[in-house]
N, C-alpha and C positions, 0 to 999 in steps of 0.2 A: 452575658454568661447565664443569667437566670432564664432567659428565653430559650437558650440552647438546652439547659437542663430540663426545662419544662417539656420541650419537644421530645427529648430523649425519654423522659419518664412516660409521656403519653404513648410514644411508640412501643416501649416495652410492655406497657399495660395492654395496648391493643393487640400486640403479638401474643401475649399470654392468654387473652380471652379467646382469640381465634384458634390458637393451638389447642386450648382446652376443649373447645367445641369439637374439633376434629378427633381429639383423643376420646371423648365420650362417644362419638360416632363409631370409632374403631373398636372400643371395648364392648359395644353392643353385640359384636360377633367375636367373642374371645377365642374360640377355636380357630377361626380364620386368621386372627391376629397372630396366634402362636405359630401356625403353619407358615405364614408369610415371613415372620421374623426368623424362624428356623431356616427357611429357604434363603433369606438374605444372608444369614450366617454362613450357610453351606456354600453359597455362590461366591462370597468374598474369600472364604477359606481356600478356594481353589488356587488363588494367587500364591498362598504360602505352600500349598501342596506342590506347586511347580518348583518352588525353591527347594523343598525337601527332595524332590526327584533329581534336581540338579546336583545337590550335595550327596546323593547316593552314588554319584559317579566321580565326584571330586571331593577333596578334603578342605580346600579353601577356594574362595572366589577372589582372585587377584590379591591374595594374602589375608582375606577376611574369612574367619571361621563362621560356622553356621550360627552360633549364638550372637555374634557381632552383627551379622546380616539380619538376624531376627530382631535385634534391638532397633535397627534402622526401620525394619518393616513395621514393628509394633508401634513405634512412635508416629510414623507417617500414617499408618492405617487408623490409629485412634484419633489423631488430630483431624484427619480428613473426615472420619466418621462423625465426629462432633459437629464439624462445619456443615456436613451434608445433612445431618439431622435438623439443624437449626435453619440453614439457608438453602437447602437443596431444591426448594421449590422455585428458586429464582430463574431457573432455565425455562420456565413456562411463560416468562414475560413476552417473548417474541410472539407466541401464539395469541396472547391477549392484545398485543399491538396490532396484529394482522386482522383479527376478527372484531376489534373495537370494544371488547369487554373490559379493557382497562378504564374506559370512561366511567363505568359504574364504581370503580374504586376511587376515582378522583372526587366524586361528590359526597363520599362518606366522611364523617368527622374523625378521621384517623389517618396517620401518616401512610402514604402509599407503599413505602418500602416495607413497613411492618405487615401490611395486608398481603403484599405479594410473597414475602418470605414465609408467612404462616399459612398461606393458602394450601389446602390439602396436606396439612402437617402429617407426615408419615412416621408413626411411631415404630413401624417395622424396621426402620433404619438403625434401631438399637442393635440389631443383629450384627451389623458391620462394626459398631463400636465395641461390643462385647468380644467379637472375634479378634480385633486388634489388641484389646486389653489382655486377652489370654496369652497371645504371642508375646506381648511386652513383658508380662509378669514372668513367663517361662524364661525369656532371654535374660532377665535380671538375675534369675537364680543360677544361670549357667555361664554367663559371660565372665571372663577373667579380667577384672578391673580392680585397681587399688582404690577403693571407694573412699572419698572424703565428703564432708558435709556439702561442699560446693558441687561436686559431681552428682551427689544424690539429689540435690535441689534442681540440678539441670534437667533431670528426666521429666518431672511435672511441668517445668518451664517450657520444655520442647512441645509438650502436648497442648498446653494452653495457648502459647504464642503461635504454634503451628495452626491450631484451629482458627485463631483470629486472622492469620494470613490467608488461609484457604477461604474463610468467609468473605474477606475483602475481594478475593478473586471472583467469587460467585457474584458479588454485587457489581464489580467492574464489568464482568461479562454480561450481566443483565443490562447495565447501562448502555453497552455497545449495541444491544438489540433494539434500542430506540431508533437507531439509524439503519442497522442491517436487517432487522425484523425476523430473519431466519438464520440466526447464527448460534443456535444452541450447541451445535457440534464443535464450533470454534471454542466456545466456553468450556465444553467438556474436555477438549484437548489439554487445557491448562489445569482443570480440576481433577478429573479421573485419570487423565494421562500423567499429570504431575505427580499424583500420589504413587502411581506405578513406577515412575522414574525414581522417586525418593526411596523406594523399598530396596534399592541396590546400592552398593558402595559407589561414590562419585568417581573413583579411580578407574572404573570399567568403561566410563564414557569419555568421549573426546573432550579436550579442554575447552573448545569453543562452546560446547553444549553446557559444560559446567559454568562457564562465564555467563552464559545467557540466563541460567536459572539462579545466578547470584546477583548480577547487576541489572538485568532487564526485568524479568519477573522473579522476584527474590524468594523462590521456593526453597533454595538451598538453606535458608535460615530456619526452615521448619525443623529439619533434623540433621542435615549433613554437617554443617559447621559446628553446632553444639555437640552432635553425636561423635564427631571425630575427636573433640576435646575430651569427652567422657572416656572414649576408647584409647586415648593416648596416641592417636594416629595423626600424621602430618596432613595438612591441607594441600591438595594437589595444586592449588593456585598460589600457595605461599602467602596467604593473607595473615595479618598480625593476629596474635592470640586473642586480643580483646573482641574480635568479631564473633567469637563463640558466645559472648554474653550479649550480643546485639539483638537477638530475636524479639524481645519485648519492644524495643525501640522501632524495629522494622515493622512489627505488627501495628503499632500506633500510626506510623507513617502510611502504611498500606491502607489501613481503615480510613484515615483522613482523605487519602487520594481517591479511594473508591467512593466515599461519601460525596466528594466534590464532583466526580464523574457522574454519579447518580443524579445529583441536582441539575447539572448541565443537561443530561439526557432527558430528564423529566420536563424541564423548561422547553426543550426543543420538540416535545411530543405534539403532534397534530392528529386530531381524531380522524378516524376513517370516514366520518360523516354518516349521513343517512343512507 
């Protein structure tokens, strides 16, 4: 247990040092940072603009009003934005495996996972986080919900647990690249594609798809299941009510599984050679 704690502390420290280095580099050109962050904000905002255009022609989406859809959008976008900020560089691993530059990380006295995750830390991704937060705050002021302390606590729980679940998907996808080497698009289909999926009510999708993102890749625990509880909506799969409170447990299981996959992938790595 002490060894695991020491490894975790070393990894967090290494991540912080590398990320701080990239932040200092970014802040050297502050005007460029502001423009790229605003560009990131605007680009991600187009997803919500599409939802607004949709609601300009309809009053509800399969029974969900705009503020309710905005709540799902805001929680998914914020959770993914945090995971993308912290772990978004993981999709570069395949390139490192192909060109052999991963070897340089293996000889450094720091966990490889921390080095890969913090590589080229992009502070501009805060634009995605801030955009999701703005939509989330707006939705909370507009949605018609009988708020209780439990429902109020469920909102930050969705964001934190959802970020951990998305982060585990980033790590698991990177681990897969040890074998596939060129599978960043497969990883993106579950990360970027997953967050787009979660921005809409689960009832608009086929039940087989809902089952897939509940029992196979458990993205439904990011916001669908707890979000339906907050909104007082029935679950399309008829799962018991306690599943709405399962996101923290699911996040822990996903992180443990992703960590195991990473260790297996790293052990199987064979250098490209000279």
